[in-house]
C-alpha positions in Angstrom: 33.5 -35.3 16.6 35.4 -32.7 14.6 39.2 -32.6 14.6 41.3 -29.3 14.9 42.0 -29.4 11.3 38.3 -29.1 10.1 36.7 -25.9 9.5 33.1 -25.0 10.7 31.3 -22.4 8.4 28.3 -20.1 8.8 26.2 -20.0 5.7 24.6 -16.9 4.3 22.8 -16.3 1.0 23.2 -13.1 -1.2 20.9 -12.0 -3.7 23.2 -10.5 -6.4 22.9 -8.6 -9.6 25.3 -10.1 -12.1 26.0 -8.7 -15.5 28.8 -9.5 -18.0 29.4 -5.8 -18.6 29.7 -4.5 -15.1 30.8 -5.6 -11.6 28.4 -7.9 -9.7 26.4 -6.1 -7.0 25.0 -7.6 -3.8 21.5 -6.5 -3.2 20.6 -8.2 0.0 21.9 -10.9 2.4 19.9 -13.6 4.0 20.6 -16.1 6.9 18.3 -18.7 5.2 17.5 -19.5 1.7 15.3 -16.7 0.3 11.8 -17.7 -1.0 10.8 -16.6 -4.5 8.5 -13.9 -2.9 11.6 -12.5 -1.0 13.7 -12.4 -4.2 10.8 -10.9 -6.1 10.5 -8.0 -3.3 14.2 -7.4 -3.5 14.1 -7.0 -7.3 11.1 -4.7 -7.0 13.0 -2.7 -4.3 16.5 -2.4 -5.7 16.4 -3.3 -9.5 13.1 -2.1 -11.1 13.6 1.6 -11.8 16.7 2.0 -9.7 19.6 0.7 -11.8 21.2 3.0 -14.3 20.6 1.7 -17.8 23.8 0.4 -19.3 24.4 -0.5 -23.0 24.3 -4.2 -23.6 27.6 -5.1 -25.4 26.8 -8.7 -25.0 23.6 -10.4 -25.8 23.1 -11.6 -22.3 21.1 -9.1 -19.9 21.8 -8.6 -16.2 20.5 -11.5 -14.0 19.7 -11.7 -10.4 21.2 -14.8 -8.6 21.1 -16.3 -5.2 24.7 -17.1 -4.1 25.6 -19.1 -1.1 28.3 -17.6 1.1 30.4 -19.8 3.5 32.2 -17.7 6.2 34.5 -19.6 8.6 33.3 -19.1 12.4 36.9 -18.3 13.4 36.7 -15.2 11.4 33.3 -14.2 12.6 33.9 -15.1 16.3 37.8 -14.3 16.9 
């Protein structure tokens, strides 16, 4: 049983475009962990040929990462 002080979270997964040069950008949000095929589809739909080329100041290029997001239920359902 949960006490009043515990927090209950709803978990989502965001597919993010992360770059050391620019701000991270969310491409799509999933309710369950996305499969490799779903991530590849998001990359094909949102990244390839759609993102403006930026000069790479650093040696790292932009990466696509799956980031878990925890949102408290009291925020979702006030």
